[in-house]
Structure formats: structure tokens, C-alpha cells
N, C-alpha and C positions, 0 to 999 in steps of 0.2 A: 504494500500500500504506500502511496505517496506520502512523503513527509512534509510537503508544502501545503499550507493551509491559508485560506483567506480569513482574516480576523475582522469580525463585525462587532460593532458596538450597539447594544440595545439598552437604553437606560444607563445605569452605572456599571453594567456587566459586559464582559467581552466573550465572544463566542467564536469558535473555529468551525469552518466547513472545509472539507478536502478540496484543494484546488482542482483536482481531477474532475470534480462534479460541477465546477463553475464554468458556465458557457461564456458569460461576460458580465460586466457590471455597468449599470446605467445610472445617470443622474435621475432623480425622481421629482416630477412636478405635479403628479396626480394621475389618477386612473379612472376609467369609465366604470361607474358602479354597476353591479350585477344584482338585479332584483331577486330577493329571496335567498341570496347567498349568506353563509355564516358571517357573523360580524367581523371576524378576522380576515375576511377576503376583502382587500382594498378595492379590487376591481380588475379590469383588463387593461393591458398596455400592448403596444405594438413594438416588436423588436425584430429588426431585419425582415420585415414583411410578415412576420408571424404574430398572431394574437396569443398572448399568454396571461394566465391568471397571476395576480400578485397578492401575497399574503402579508399582512401587517404583523410583524413579530411582536411589536409592542402589545397589540390587542391579544394575540395568541398567548402571550405570556402573562396576561392579566394586568398590563400597564395601560395608562391612558394614551389614546392615540394623539399624535401631535401633527400640527401643520408641517408640510415638508419644508426643509431648510436647504441651504446650499450643500450641506454635508449628507443629506438623505441619499441613500443608494438603494437600487434594486439589484440584488445579487441573483442573476438568472442562472438557475441550476438545471442540469440535464439529468433526466431519469429515463433511460432507454431512448425512446423516440420523442418523449415529451419534455417541454420546457416549462418550468415554474419559477416565478420570481418571489423572492422574500425581501420585504421592505425593512431596512435597518436604519438606525440613526446615522451610522457612518460605516464605511468599509474602505480603508485606504492602505491596508497593510497586508503583505503576504509574508508569512513567517515559516521558517523551517523548524518543525518540531518532530523529534524522533518518537517512535511508538513507546519507548521506555519512559518517556516523560509523562505520558498519560496514565493516570491512576483511576481506579474505580472511585466514583463519587461517594462521599459519605452517605449513609443510609437515608438521612433526612433529606438530602438533596435529591436523591433518586426518587423518593416518594413525592416530595413537594413539586418537583419539576414535571410531574406527569409522564416521566420516561423520556422527556425531550433531551436530556443530557446523557450522553454515552459515557464520558469520562472527563477528567479534570487534569489540567497541566499547570504546574507552577513554573513561571519563567521570571526569575529574579523576584521583583516585588509585584508581579502580576499573576492573577489567576485567570486562566482561559478554559472555558468549558466547550467540549466537543459536542456539537449538536447531532442528534439522531435525525438527520434530514428527512427521512421517510416518515418518521413519527410526527415531526413538526408539520410537515406538509399534509399528511393524512392520506390514507389509501384511496379515498374517493377522488382526490385531486391528482395524485401522482399516477394512478392507474385508470382514471375515469375517462 
């Protein structure tokens, strides 16, 4: 597995997604709402001629949704043939993290995070949580 990760910030926390799963990153200025979609679905955007759903990770993680800023990014992830975007507060860093640096999250984190966190890495004075991308996105969206 790749040791390169895209580091995303949501609220006061930092999350990692494998760079191999990232198709591209886009600035975010808004999305077209989808009637009847779950609250964490920000809407649809167009990327390279394809229409993709965007999930607001702030809402998915139980935080208040914010207006987009210059730092807001959509991290477009690839799942087989499908593209899905995750909206994060910022994503400007690619970090090399070895598999040994990731540890099983403490029990309370695993329970409270609804399984969204696979593991945790400590890099100097930073704690970076590895997202379980498929769980965050949900089977209905990644396979739908």
C-alpha cells in the first residue's frame, strides 16, 4: 500500500486519505443541491465533464456546516469506476507516512467515530487519523 497520503483538515482535526485513491483536488465554491439526499450530501459538482456527488465531512462528522472559504477543497476520490468528492476545510499537504506509524485507534475513538477512523498516526506534535473512505462515503454512494 502507498505510503503517500493527502492530509485534510476538518474542524480542528487532521485526516489522511491514501493518495492512490485521490483523483484530484478542486477548489470549492458550492454544489447543486440534490432533493431528498442525506444532509451530509452537499450536492453535485462537475469535474472534467463528469457529474459527481460531494459529501460535506463537517456534517458527516456531526460538525456545523460552514460557508466555503478560499481554503475549502473537494478531494475527488476514485472507487473503481466511480468518483466521489469529500468537502474538507482544507487539503494542501501530501505526507509520506509509513504503515508502522499507524496504530489502532483507542477504543473510545473507534466507537465514537462510527468506524470512520481506521487508524491513528502521531507525527511529531500532530495526530493524523486515517479515514475509512468507504465507510465515510457509504455503500449507497460508492456502489450506487
